[in-house]
C-alpha angles and dihedrals in degrees: 000000000000093000091048092049092050092048093048091047092052093045099046098029098236092190092065090054095055098264110134117233132188094254130205114352120201110243133211133062119293119250130211118259139143112265116251096239128140133196089261090064094056094083091054096041099044098074091045091048091049091051091048091049092051094048095043095052096042097043095042093048092049093047093047092048093050096051095040089055093045093053095034094240130148114257120218106192093183092056090048092052092049091051093048091048093051093046093050091047089056090044090055091052094046099044094240129138122280116278123233141151094273113202092207096050091043090053090049092052091047092047090054091054100260113157105154143040088274088076090059092050090050090049091051090050092051091049090050091052091049092050092049103044112001106054090100097063091036092069090070093059108125113235091219090061090050090049091049090053092051092045093050092050092045092052089053090056093061107108104207093172090052090052090052090051091050091049090051094048102037127007091194093056089048092053090047091053093048093047092050092048092049093051092047092052099040102033114013147289096262093051091048093052092048091049091049091051094049095045092046092052092048091048091049092052091047091049090050091058096036106031127175114267131188145163118242117227128179113248121221089240091061111257122094120250135194128248128182114282098238129143109285096026111135135180087211140327104319094353130105122177105191118199117204109193101210140066119272111265137138096273093043092048090056093044092048093050093048093049093048092049092047089045091054092049095263097307117120111241106257092200107048125150146132126275137198137184115203120217115279089011126131096200138076116228111212123196105193126200135181117036097348099080129257105262119106118241131200126213133181115257091250093049116131099212141011100199097091127201089263092063121104119276092250089063100090114183094215093064098038118134123182114201 
């Protein structure tokens, strides 16, 4: 399609008929040199550099995550950042454009069957050949064809199934994704990234103060499942396994204590403690604290209570909460 569009543009002179083309492209390989930049240019370049940095990091991280998930590969963000930093340092010395993990170019490489670093070397060789001998025909390339290529690739990157999964798991994350996409399309990429960062931070703070909580109950099929942590919810007769979905910090400690007390009808749980279940184990290990003694106890997964008959009288199974 690209070759046909270039040939048609050269033959029928699209530019004279109002169809925009790329225009003259400088040929030859770039050479290393120090950029001619003075201290007076820093004020002008700093906002542009900050915008480029924001877009490079966000776009490259998103692209790498998408393709790593698609091909079930491990993602090393630190290695990606080091590679991007080195590539942009060379770009600054050679006068080329900024380097990032472009979704469109990545999709083109993947569509052509590239799966290793050899694909990047082949791409670099093709670009070198174009710069040396093909910049003349390239000037006739219609911009509308280039835009159509980018648009087609971008549409293919939309993960509708992933959006459905997000909507099913978290309505707030789904709204955040839709808002970001709408701002990117209607306003701009930079504004969309900034909005996503601000909304994500606000959502993280809100989640830290109002985390998800649940009670774990054993399903008949074997694995444990979560039910809402409401008064009366039990993991079993006399047993409550309370899941607090946030790291332990001062705000979350206060929130957790208040919810447990409200959950137990205002009475502090006399038999609170921490629990763990090692891998390939069929027992819960309970480490009680407070009025239930200090020795750890172990119960089978299907056990109905952990406050044994040897516990103190104040340790009533019906009001037991394990945090």
